[in-house]
Each structure stands twice: as C-alpha cells, then as structure tokens.
N, C-alpha and C positions, 0 to 999 in steps of 0.2 A: 622086613626089608633090609638088605645089606647096604651099609653106607661105605662110601669111598674114603676110608680112613687111612692115615699114615701108619706105618709100622711103629711100635713102641720103641723107645731108645734101646731097651735090652734086645729086642728082636733085630734092630738095625745093627747092633754090635755083633750079634751072632751071624748075621748075613755077611758082614764085612769079613769076619773070621773065616767063614766058609769059602768066600771068594779067594782069600789069601792062600788056602791050601788046595783049592780045587783044580783049576785048569789055567793054561796060559792066557785065555781070554779074560781072566780075572783083572788084568791090568786095565782093560777097557772099562769093565764094570766099576772098578774102584774110582776111576775118573768120574763116572756118572754119579757115584755116591757123593763125591765132593760137591757136584752141582746140586744134588738133591738136598744136601745140608744147606747150601747157599739159598736155595729156594725156601726151605723151611724158615731160615732166619729172616728173609724178606717178608714172607707171609706173616710171621709172628709180629714183626715190627709194624706191618700194616694193620693187622687185627687189633693190636694194642695201641695203635695210633702214636707210636713212638718215632717221631721224625728224627730225633737225634741218633737213635740206633740205626735207622735206615741210612742217614747221611754217612755214618761211620763205615758202613759196608761198601761205600763207593771206592774206598782205598783198596779193599780186597779185590774188587773187580778190576780195578785199574792195573793191578799187578800181574794180571794174566795176559797171555798172548792175544793181541787184538784180532788175530785171524781166527780165533776160536769162535765158532758160531754160537755156542752156548754161552760163552762169556759175554758176547755182544747182546744176546737175547736177554740174559739176566740183568745186564746193565740197563736194558730197555725196560724190563719189568720193574726194577727198582725205581727208575725215574717215573714210570707210570704210577706206581704206588704213592710216590711223593707228590705227584701232580694231583691225585685225587684227594689226598689229605690237605694239601695247601688250598685247593678249591673249596673244601668244606671248612677250612679254618680250624682243623683239628690238630691237637698236640697231645703229648702224654699227660699233660695237665688237665685235659678235658676240652670240651668244645668252646669256641668263641666265635664271634662274627668274623668273617674274612676281612683282612686289612689289605692296604695297598701292598705291603710286603708279601702277604700270602699270595696275592694275585701275581706279583712279579716272580715269586718262586715257582708258582704253578706254571707260568709261561716258560720259564727257563727249563724246568723239568720236562715239560712236554716237548720242547725243542731237543733236549738231550735224548729223550726217548726215541724220537724219530731218527736222530742221527745214529744212535746205537743200533737200531734195527736196520738201518741202511747197511751197516757193516755186517750184520748177521746175514742179510740177503745177498751181499756180495760173496759171502762164503758159500751160501746155498740159495739159489734163486727161488726154488720151490719150497722153501721152509714155511709151511702153512701157518705155524704158530706165530712166527715173526711177522708174516703178512697181516694176520688178524690183529695182533697187538699194535702194530704200526697204524692200522686203520683207526683203532681207538685213540691213540695218541694224536693222530692228525685231527680227529674230531675235537679233542680238547684244545688243540692249538688253534683251530678255527674259531672256537668260542672265546678264547683268551686274547687273540690278536686279529682284529678285524681285517687288517691288511693282508693276512695270510689266508683268509677265507676262500677267495676265488681259486686258489691252487690246492689248498688243503682238503676242501670238501670233495671235489671230484677224485682226488688221489685216494682219499679214505674209502670212497665207494669202490674204486677199482681194486684196492688191496684186499678188501673183504670178499669181493667176488672171486679173486684169484685164490684166496685161502679156501673158500668153499669148493672151488673146482678141484683143488689139489687134495683136500681132506674133508669131504662132505660129512663125515661122521666123527670128526674130532670134537670132543666136548668143549674144549676151550675156544675153538673157532666158533662153534655154535653159540656159546655163551656170549662172546663179544659181539657176534652178529645180532643176537636177540637184544642185548643192551643198546646197541646202536639203533636198531629199529624202534625200540621203546622210547628212546630219547628224541627221535625224529618224528614221532607220530603224536598227533593230538588225539588223546584217548577219549573215545566215546564209550558207551556201555558195551557195544558190540566189539569195538577195537580192544577194550580191556580184556574181554573174554578170550579173544584170539591171542593177545599178548601173553596172558597167563598160561594159556595152553602151550604156547611156544616155550616159555620158561619151564613148564612142567616136563615137556619133552626133553629139554636140555638136562634136567636133573636125572631123567631116566637114562640118558646116555652116560652120565657120570657113574650111575649105579652099575651100568654094564661094563665099565672099564675094569680091568682085572684088579682086584683088591689085594691079591696076594703077591703082586709084583709092583715095586715102586716105578712110577712113570716119570720120565724126564723129558719135558716138563710134566708136572702132575697136579698143579694147583687148580682151583676153580669150583670144587664141589660145594664148599661152604658159601661161596659167593652166589652160586646158582640158586641154592635154596633161599638165600637172603633176598635175591631179586624176585624170586617167586613169591616170597612173603610180602614184599613191598607191593608187587603187582596186585595180589589179593587184597591188600589193605586199600589200595587206590580204587579197587572195584567194589569195596564195601563188604568183603567176605572175611570178617575178622577170625572166624573159626579156622578156615583154611590157612589164613596167614599165620596164625599161631602155630599150627602144625608144621608148616614149612620152616618157620624161624627156629622152632625147637630142634628140628633136624639139622639146621645150620649150626646150632650151638652144640650138638652132639659131635659134630666134626671138628669145630673150632670153638671151644668154650670161651675163649678170650676175645671173640670177635665183637668189638665194641658197637659197630653199627647194628648188627643183628640183635644185640642186647637192648639197645635203645628202642628199636622197632617193637620188640616183644614187650618191653616195659610200657610202651604207649598203648598196647592192647590190655595188659593186665591191670594197669592203673586206671583205665577208663571204665 
C-alpha cells in the first residue's frame, strides 16, 4: 500500500530548482512551497510535542500579510496544535498532568485558532479546510470555556457541515469530522465498529491523495492512522491497532502520541 509521505529534503530542493527554471507560474508554486515548509515545521513541533518551537513559529506567521488565507489558516493550525498539547499537558520534556497554566494556554490557543480562521474565511468564504479546522477549535473552546459552549457547539456543527458540502472528499475535512463524531459519541461495541470503519475510510482517502505532488495543506495522514489505531484499541482489537499505528509511524516516525499508543500494545 502506498503511503501519503512527504518528499525527501533532496527531492524538495530539486523540485524548487525545477520551478525556478521552468515557467512564469513558478512564482505561485514557490509561494506554496514556503507554506509547505511552514506546515512541516508545525507538524514536526506537534509530533515531537515541542511547544517552545511551536510558539517561536508564531512570529514567522505574524510577519506575513494578514489577508493571506494560507497565513491565517496556518496560524490557526499552529494554535490548534498548541491547544491539543496544552490540553494533554505535553511538552518536549515529556508528559505531565495538565495544570491550571496548561488549561489557560489551551483556552487562549483555541480562541486564537478560531480568530485566525475567521480571517482565513474572510479571504475565502468556501475555504473547506478552514471551516473544518475552525469546527475542531470551536469544539475545544466549548470544552475549555463553559460560557462559550452555547454558541461554540452549534457553530462547530455548522462549520463542519459547510466544509463537507464544499469538499466532501477532502481527507482533512473527513478526518476532523470523524474525530468530532468520535468525541461526541458514547461508544458501544456497535458504535466502535462504525467509528473504526469511518477512520479506515479516512485513511483510504489519504492514500488516494496524489503522493507525487505536495498538497497545500497536506497534513493528516499520520493522524488518521493514529486515530484509527486508537479506535481499534478502544474496541479491543490490538492486532489491527498495531498495524495502524505502525503505518502512522512510517509516515511520521517522530509522532510521540503514536509511539506511546504502540508501546502500550507491545509492552502489554
């Protein structure tokens, strides 16, 4: 099975060189390459749970034109990643129980995520990836701030519906919708089978995404397999969980969450 991997650094350099000598459209693609590099840095910081590195990226994002939909989108993705790490109480030094400071940071980052994605959607109202990501951030905000729940929950549902209408086959939209459903459902044995089937379908969509061309945005394959592995673990299928998590680590060997889930299987 072909995995949705990133190009190697050498291949990426060769691609940039080819763009420089090819056609006038190379200027557009070069800009996309810059965002691809930013995405890679955000993802690496998230996978390695390095909150300090992620915070440092905020300055780079702030230096760009605020009307750039991708700048606003990646500012939102960065804030979303920091929200998840703060909620889990993770840092580059390892896991620890979430503290009051962690919860405060998670709330602030969730609010920043929502605000950044508002800017992205002002630039492009039908930006499906921004709609789906904002839905996820609104869900986090609803959990972190009870007074925001009455407005955040229905808006989250509306944003993910819009995203699915605009891009029903986008793998990141489908992944965030599957994660949302999984978090909102009390899982019985039948529900677990359905949820795992949904995550499996999501990974199949990632596999179908063109692997010889970098996508912008293009994250999500490793997370998809990790959620599939978690779902299998929750339903008691350790063998299937191990296979999914091993696939996640083929894509992102540094993914701390996938490593811990796999270790919980191999050590047991």
